[in-house]
N, C-alpha and C positions, 0 to 999 in steps of 0.2 A: 152641444158644446159650442161656445162662441169663440171663434178663432179669427185673428186679424193678422195680416202680414204687414208689419211696419217696416218701412224703408229705413235702413240704418247706414246706407252707403250706396255707391254706384253699383248697380246690379246685385245688391245685398239686402236681404230682408230677414227680419226676426219675427217668429210667431209670438203672439200675445193672446192670452185667454182671459175670459171674464168680461164683466160689464162695468161700465162707469155708472154713476148715479143717474145721469141723463138717459141711459139706455133702458131703464126700467119703466114699466107702465102698470098701474094697478089693474088686476084682472088677467094679465098675461100669464099663461101656463107654459112652462118649459119642460119638455120631456127629455130626461137625461139618459144618454146611451153611451157606451154599451151597458148591457145588464151584467150581472155577476152571479155565477153559479157558486154556491158555498160548498166547499169540500170538508171532509172530516178533519183534515189537517188544519184548515183555516180555523175551524171552531175550537179544536183542542188547543192549538197554540194560543189563540186569543184568550181563551178561558184561563189557561195556566199563566200566561203573561200578565193578566190582570189580577191574578191571585184569587180567582173565583174557584173555590173547591167544591162547588155543588156537583155531585155525581151525575145529575140529570144532563149535564153538558158534555160528559166524556166517558161515561160508563154504560156500555151497551146493555148489560144485564139489568142494571138499575133502571135505565130508560124503558126497557121492555116490560118491566113490571109497573111502570107508571101509567097514568090514564092516557098518555100519548102513545104508548107502545114502542117508543124509540127515543133516541137521544134528541134533545131540543138544542137548537142553535142559541147561543148566548144572546140575550136581547140587546146587550151593549154592542155586540158585533153588528147586529142588524141596524142599530142606530148609527154606528160608525160608517157602515157601508152606504147607507142611504144618504147620509150627510156627504160622504166622500164623492158619491156619484154626482152630486150637485155642484161641486166646487168649480170645475172648469167653466161652468155656465153662469152661476150666480155669485160666487164668492172668491174667485181667483184673485181679484184685485182688493179684496177686503182688508181693511186696516185692523179690525178686531171683530170677533164674534161677541155680541153683547148679551146673548142668552138664548136658551132653549126653553120653550113653554109648551104646556099641554101635550106632553109626550104620551101617546096612546099606543099600546101594543095590542092590536085588535085580533090577531090570529097567530098561531104558532108557526115557526119556521123550522124546517128540518134539513138535515144534510142532503145535498142534491137539489134543493130548491134554487131557482134562479130568480134573483130580485131585479126589479126595474124601478125607477124613481121618476117623480115629476114634482115640480114646485110651482106654486101660484103666488104671484106678488099680491100681498095684502095691503101694504101701505108704504108710502115714501114720504120722507120729509127732510128738509135741509136741517143740518145741525145748527143749534142756537149758539154754540160756543166755538164751532170750527167751520169757518166760512167756505172752506174748500172740500167739505165732506157732507154726507147726509146719512140718514138711517133708513134702511130698507128692511121690511119684515116680510117673510115668506112663510107659506105652509107647504111642507114637503110630505109626500105620501110614498110609501114603498109598497110595491105589489109583487106577488109571486107570478110565475110564468102563466098561470091560469087567470090572472087578473084579480085574484083575491087580495084585498088590502091587508097588510100585516102590521103596518106602523104608520103613524102620522105625528107630526110635530110642527111647531112654529119656531122660527129662528129669526133673530134680529141681528143685523150686521151694520157696521160702520163702513160706508163705501165712499171712495174718493170721487170727486168730479173729474171730468175729462181734463187731462193734462196734469193731474195731481197724484197719480198712482206712483208707487215706488218704482215699478218697471218703466215709468216714463222718465225717471231721473237717472237710472243706472245705465252706464255705458260700459259694458263688459264684453 
């Protein structure tokens, strides 16, 4: 997590998270912490909130008879958690997510698993149409507590240059 204490007055500071375009370097890998242990409530609520009615995500008897022998964590929850873990580090200052590509669900995730995430910077370029912004592409990986990779994806984001983020302009 990248945190900066910005001076906003005499003996007064405000925390600010994320990176500006200039803070990224191709090849850098950011390990996102803390991890997150997935509970049965997390999975059930997320599954029902998103109207996914597949019983494999919330019916223990159905899950027990499946090839996995138990309930599976909703893969969209896995994607959301790994993305969320990266926000304070790579996209807290983002103007817009431009897309997710190559989402791969490589291993199942179960109730009680703890996920950890990391992101590698793949590319950086200045915007052709927005001189105070640029595009950063990352590859994020989610792993279980034993190091097993469970998800990977690429994400492109529109990132401001230093001095041009929304939190640079807000005085609240």
